[in-house]
N, C-alpha and C positions, 0 to 999 in steps of 0.2 A: 312337744310337736303333736299335732293332731294325726290320728291314724289315717293312713291312705286308704280310700275305699277299695274294696276288693274288685279285682278286674281292671283297675285303672292302670294306664301305661304311663311311665315316667316321661316327662317332656324332655326331648333331646334338643339342646340348642342348635339352631341352624348354623351350618358352616358359613363363615363370611364369604361373600362373593369375591371371586378372583378377577381382578380387572384385566381386561384384554388389552392388546397393544394399542388399538385405535382409541380406546377409552383413556389411556394414559396420555396420548398425544392430543386429545381433543381440546384441552385448555389452551395449548399453544396455537392450535388452528383457529379457535374462536377469538383469541386475542389478536392474531394477525388479521383476521377478517374484519373485526371491529375497527381496527386502525385504518384499514383500507376503505371502509364504507363510512367512516365518520364524516359528518358534514362540516369539516373545518374550512374556514375561509381561505380561498386561494388554492385549495388542494387540486382542483382541476387544472389550473395553470401550471402548478408544479409538475403534475404527471405529464402534461403536454411537453414542457421543457425537457424533462428527463427522457421522454420517449424520443424527441427530436435529437437530443445529444447522443443518446444510445444508438440510434440509427446511423447518425453521422460517424460515430466511432466504429460501428460494425462495417460501414461502407469503406472507411479508411483502411481498416485491417484487411478486409476482403480485397480491396483494390491493389494494395501493395503486394499481397501474396499472389494474387491472380497474375500480375505482371511478371513477378519473379518465376512462378511456376510455368507460365506460358513460355518464358525464355528457356527454362530447363527442358521443357517438352520438345523444343525445337533442336536441342543438342542431341545428336545421335549417340547411342550406347551409354554415355555417362549421365544423360539427362535424368532418367528415373532414379539413378543412384544418388544424384545430388538432391532430388526432391525427397527421397527417403531419408537421407542424412539430415536434411533440414527438419523434417517432421520428427525424427528421433531426438534432435537437440531441443526442440520446443517441448516435447513430451517429458524429457528429463527435467527441464526447468519447471514444468507443471507439477511433476511428482515431488520435487524438492520443496516447492511452495506449499503443496498440500500437506506434506509430512510435517513441516514446521508449524503451519497454522493449526493442524489437528492436535498437536501436542499442547498448545495453549488453549484451544477451544474445548478439548476434552476435560481439562481441569475445571472449567466453569460448568460444563454440562453434567459431569458425573459427581462433582464434589461441592461446588459452591453455588449451585442453582437454588432459588428460593423455594421451589416445590419439592425438594428432596426430603425435607423433614416429614412431610405427609406421605410421600411415596415409600420411603424406607420403613417407616413405622406402620404403614397400612398393609392390608392383605394383598400385596403385589408380589407376584412370582419373580424370583431373581432373574430368570431368563428374559421375561417380558420387560422388566426394568432395563436390562442391558440392551435389548433390542431397541427400546424407545429412545434411550439416551444415545445409542450409537447412531440411530437414524437422525436424531437431532444434531449430532456432531457433524455428520456427513453433509446435511443441508446447510448448516451454518458456515462451513468452511469451504464448500465447493462452488458457491455461486459465482465468484469472480473468475475462477478457472473455467467454469462452464460457459460463461459469457464470452471468454476469449476463444474457447474451443469451437463455438458455433460458426463464426466467420472463417476460422482456419479450416475446418472440415468442409465447409461449403466451397471454399476456393479449390481444394483438392478435388472435390466431386465434380465441379464445373469444368475445370481444366482437363481432367483425365476421363470425363464422360462416365461418371459413376452410375448414372441412371437413378430411377426411383427407388431401387432396393438399397442404394448406398446409404441413405439417411438412417433408416432403422438399423442397418448393420453397424454403422458407426456408433449409434447410440448404445446398442447392445455390447459393443466392444469397449466403449468408454466407461460404462457403468461400473464394471468390476475394477477398472483403473482408479475410480474415485473411492471405492470401498476399502481397498487394501491400505492406503496410507492412513485412513481414518481408524481402522482397527489397530494398526501398528502404533499410531500416536496415542490412542486410548490405553493400550497396554503399557507403553512407556510411562505415561502419566500415572497409571495405577501403581506401578512399581515404585516410582519416585515418591508418591504420596505416602506409601507405607514406610519409607525411609525418613522423609522429612514431613513436618506439618504442612498442610496444603497451602496455608497463607504465606509460608516462607517458600514453598515450592514454586509459587507463582513468580516470585522474584528470581529464583534460580533459573526457572525455565525461560524467563524473559531474556536474561543474559545469554543463556546457552543458545536460544533460538536466534537472537540477533548476531551472535558471534558465528554461528553456523551459516546463517544467510550471508554474512560478510565473506566468509571463506568460499562459499559457493560462487558468489559474484566475482570475487577476485580470481578464483581458479578458472572460471569461464572466460574471463578477460585474458588471462595468461595463455590459455590454450589457443586463443586467436582463431576462432572458427572461420573468419573471413579468408583465411589462406586457402580454404577449399575452393574458393572462386578464382584462385590464381594458380593454375597448374604449373606455371613457369617456376614456382618456388620449389618444386620437387625435382629430384634428379632425373626422373624419367616418367613417362606416362604410366608405366606399370606400377610404380610406387603410388602415383596419384589414385589410380583405380583400386589398388589394394586397400588404401585408406578409406575409400568410399565403401568398399564391400565389408570392411571390418565393422562388426556390430558396435553401436555406441555404448550400450550397457546390456550385455547379453542376459544377465540374471535379474533385470528389473522389469516390471510390468510395462514400462514405457517402450522397451524394445519389442515386446510381444504385440502391443497396440500398433506400432509402426509396421511390423511384418504383416499383421492381419489387414490393416488398411491398404497398404501398398499392394498386397497380394490380391485383394478384392478389386482394386482399381486396374490391376494388370490382367485380370481375367483368370487368375489361378489362386483362389482363396487359400490361405494358410490356416487350415482348421486346427492344426496343432497349437499354434499361438492362441487361437480363440479358446481352445480347451484349457491351455495353461492359465489364461486370465481368470476364467470362471472357477476352475478347480483351486487355484491359489487363493482367490477371494473367499471361497467356501471354507478352505482349510484355516485361513486366518480368522474367520468368524468363529469357528469351533474352538480354536486355541484361545482366542480372546475371551470367549464365554467361559471356558474352564478357568482361566486366570481370574476372571471377574468373580466367579463363584467362590474361589479360594481366598482372595485378598480384598474384596470390595468392602465388606463390613468393617474390617479392621482399619482399612484406609479411610472410610467415611468417618469412623470414630476419631481418627487423628486429624481429619479435616476440620474438626471443631476447635483444634488447638491453634495457637498462634505464638510466634516468637516474641520474646521480650525486646523492647526498644527503650533506650534511655535517652532523654533529651539532655544534651550537654553542649557547652560552648567550646569550640575548637579554635585553633590558631587562625584558620581561614575566616571564621566568623568575626574574630576580634580585628583582623586585618581589614575586612570589608566594612566593619563598623567605623573604623578610623578614616578609611578612604571616603566613605559616604557621609561623613559628619557635616561637610558644608551644605548638604541638601536640607538639613533640619531634621528634627526627630521624626516627624510624621512621614515625610517622603523617604527617609532612610529606612524606617521600619517597613514601609510598603515594599521597597525594593528587596530588602532582606527576606520578607515573607515570600515574595515570588521566587526567589532563589531556593529557599527551603522547600517549598512545595514542589519545585521542579526536581530537585535531587532526592527527595524522599520517595518519589514514584519511580520505581525501577523501570517500568515499562516506558517511561519518558526518557530518562538520561541514557539508558542502555542503547537506545536507537542512535546515539551519537557514534557508536561503533560502526553501524551500517552506513551512516552519513559519511564518515571518514573514508570508508572503502569506496563509496560511490564517487567521492571527489577524486580519489586516486585514480579510479578507472576513467573518469572524465578527462583528467589531465593526461593520462596514458594515451587515450584516443587522440587527443590534440597533438601529442608528440609525434604520432605516426601518420599524420595527414601528409599526403604527397604534394607539398607546395614548393618543392624545389625540383628542378630538372627541366627536361624538354617539354614544350607546350604550355608551360606555366607562365602567364603574362604578369605584368606589373599590377594590373587591376585585380587579378585573382589573388595575388599574394596579399593585397591590402584589404580587399572586400571580405575575404573569409574571416580575418580577425574582427572586422566590424560586425559581421553576422554572428560571431561567437557571443556577442552580447545577448542575442535572442536565447541561445541555449543556457547561458548563465542566468538570465532572467527567469527561465522556466525552472531551473534548479532552485533559485531563491523562493519562487512562488510555492513550490512543493514543500520546501522546508517551513516556510511561514504557515502554510496550511496545517502542518503537523504540530508545530510548537506554539505559534502565536494565535492562530484562529481560535483554538479551544480555551484561551485564557479566561474569558468571562464565564464560559460554561462550567469550567472546573471549580468556580467559586461555590456553586451549588447553593445550599442553604446558608452558607457563610455570607452570601451577598446581602441577606436580610439584616445581618448583624452590622455589616459595613454601612448599609444605607441608614440604619438607625443611629449611627454614631455621628459626631459633628464633623467627620471628614468629608471633604468634597469628592463627588464622583469623578471630577476632573483629575484629581490627584491619582486616583486608582487607575484610570485609563492611561494616563501618561506614564505611570510606573510600569504598567504592563508593556506599553509601547517601547520604552527605553530598554527594559530588561530583555526584550526579544530582539530589538533592532541592533543594538551594539554588537552582540556576537554574530548576528547575520551580516552586518556590515564588514566586520573583520574577515569573515569567510568569503564574502563577495570580492573584497580587495585582494585576498590571497589568490582566488581562482583567476581573476582577470590579470593580476600581475604576473603570475606564473605562466599562464597561457600566452600572454603577450610576449613574454621573454622567450618562450619556446618558438613562437611564430616569428620572432624578430621583426616586430612592427616598427613603424617610424615613430618619432617623438610626438608628432601631432596626433596620431591614432592612439598612442598610449595615454595622452592627456584626455582625449575624448572618451576613451573606454573607461578610465578611472572615474571621471566626473559623472558620466552617464550611469554607471553601475551604482554609484553612491546615491544618486537621485532615485534610481529604480528601487533600491533597497528601502528607502524611506517610503516610497509610494506603496510598495507591496506590503510593508508592515502596517501602514495606515489603513489600507483596504482590509487586511486581516483583522485588525481590531474593530473596524466598523462593521463588517459583515458578521463577525463573531458575536457582536453585541446585538445586532438586529435579529439574528437567527440563533438564539442560545439553545443549548441542549442540557438543561439543568438536571434532568432525571437520568442521564446516561450513567452507566456503571463502568464504562471503558472509554478512556480518552481517545483511543484509536478509531472509534466509531464516529466521533464528532466531525472530522474533516470530510467524511463520506456522506454527510447530510445534504439537504437541499441548499442550505446556506453555504456550505463548503463548495458546492458546485458553482453557485453564483460568484463566490469569491474567486475561484480559479478562472471563470470566464471573464470577470472584470480585470483580473491581473493580466491575462493574455491580451485583452484589449489595450490596456495601458502600455504593456511592453511592445506590442505591435505598433501602437501610435507613436511611441518615442522613436522606434527604429525608422518608421516611415518619415517622420519629421526631420530626422537627422541624416537620412539617406542622401538627400539632394545636396546639402552643404559638404558632406564628406566626398561625394562624387565630384563636386566642383573643385574641391581642393586637390584631389588626385589628378583630375584632368589638367589643372594648372601646372602640376609638376611634370606630367607625362608630355603635354603638348606645349609647355613653356608659355602658358597664357595666364593673365592675372585672374585671380578668383574674385567673385563678387562678394564684397564685404557685407552688403545689406542682406544678401541671400543667406549667408552664414549666420548673421545675427538673428534673422527671422526664424530660421530652422532650429538653431540651438535654443533660442529664447522661448519659442513655443513648446519645445520638448521639456525645458525646465519648468515652464508654467504648468504643463500637464502633470508633471510629477508632484509639484507643490500642491496643486488642487487635489490630487489623488491621496495626498498625505493628510491634509488638514480637513477637507470636507467630510470624509467618512468618520473621523474622530468626533467632529462637531455633531454630526447626525447621531452617532452612538451616545454622546453625552445627553442629547435631548431625549433619546429613547430611555435612558436610565432615569432621567428626571421625571419623565411621564410615569414611569413605573412607581415612583415614590408617592404619587398622588393617588 
C-alpha cells in the first residue's frame, strides 16, 4: 500500500441519509395523484357519476337521521337521551368495523406490501417506518366509516344547532377514535405474524374476522335496539329512562365520543371524554411503537415464509366429477376449476359465514313484522310480502356483486392462457354464470319460501314470489357477468376491492333498475288480483298477462344481453 502523505486526513464515509416520514409516504402520494390525473377515456364521466351517487347517498343518510333526530328533539326529557343512545350504537358499530378491517389491512401494510423490501433494508428509522405504515393503515381502513360519519355528524349539528364550532370539534373528537382501532389492529396482527407465517395468517385472520363480524351482527340483532322506541315494553318509565342513561360501552372510545359530542351540542362540553380520547390514542401509539420495535423484524422475516399446500383429489372432487360428467370434459373441468378457485381463497368462502348470519337476521326481522292485529288490513297483509321481493332482490344483487361480478377479473393473467387455447370464451362465461347462479338461486328460493311461510301469504302470492325471484336471480347473475367482463380489474390483489370499482357501481345501479322495473310491472296485476278477492270483482286476464309477461321479458333480456355483450368484448380482446 502506498504511504499516506503526512498531514492527510482519512476520509470518513458519510452517514446514509435517514428518510423522514413524508419521504416514505411520497411514493404512495405520487401514485395516487398519477391515477387521479391520468387522461383515461371516460374518467370525467366516472367521477361525475360517483359524485352524484355519493351526494345522493349522503342526502339519504342525512334525511333519515334528520327526521329521526327532529322527532327525538320534540320529545321532552328523554329526547336527548334517545339521540345519545342512537349515536352510541352507531359509534359502537363503527368501532367494530374499524377494528376488524384494521386487522386485515395492517397485515398487507406492515408485512406484505411490495415496498417493504426496500424500506426494511434501507436506512429508514424503525419509528418512522412504523408511523408511515400506521398512517397508511389508518387511511386505507377509515374511508368508508369517515364517509358515513359526515352526514351523521351533520344531522346532529343541524338538528341541535351546533353552530360553526361544532364541525372542527367533531373532527378533533373523531380523529383519535379512528386511530385507536388502527393501533390495536396493527398490534394484534404483529403478534399473530410472529406466531404464524404471514401468508397463513391472512387465511386465519380472514376466518376470525368474518366469524367475529357475524357474531357482532347477530348479537346486535338479538339485543333488538328497536325496543328503545317502544317504552310500553318496559315495566315502568323509570326502567326505560334508566336503560337510556346507562352507558352503551363505558370503556370504549365510542362512549367517549358520544359524551363529548352530546355535551357540546347540549352546551356543556365534556372535556374529560375529550381528554380520554386523545390520551388513550397517544398511549396506544406509544405501546404499539414499543411492540413494533421488539417484534417487527422477526415478524417480517417470518412473513417471507408460507405454509405448504398439497394438491389432492378428495371424495367431493370425485363426486362432482361423476355428477358433471354429462357436461363433457371441457365444461366439466371449467366448472371444477371455478369451484377450486373459490374454495382455495379463504377470503372468498369465509364470507359465507357472514352471509349465513345476514340471512338469519333478515328472516328474523321478517318474523317480527307487526302484520297481525288491529289496524292491519287485507291489502297490507298481502302487499308487504310482495314488496319483500325488493329486499330479497337487493340481497341477491349484493351477493352477486361480491361473488359473481369479480369472476372474470380473478382470472388475471390466466385469461391469456384460456384465450390462446382452443376453448371458446362462451364456455368460460357460461361456466362462471352457472357456478354462481345455482347457489344463488337456492339461497333465493330459501329466503322467499321461508319468509312467505312466516308471513302466511296466499297461494297466488307464493307462486308469484317464487317465479319472480327465480327470474330476478338469473337477471342479476347475467348483469354481474356482463358488467364484470366490461369493467375488469385484472391487476387487483384483493378480490374484495373489485365490487367497489366503477364497474361494480354500474352493476348495482343496473340491478336496482331491473328489480324496480320488475316490481313496478307486476304491481298492477297483483293489485288487480287482490282487489278481485277483496271486492268480489273479476280480475282482468289481459292486464295480468301483460304485466307478468313484460316482467319476465325484462328478466330474460337482462340475463342474455349482458352475457352476449361480454362475449363480444372478450372476442375483441383476442384480436
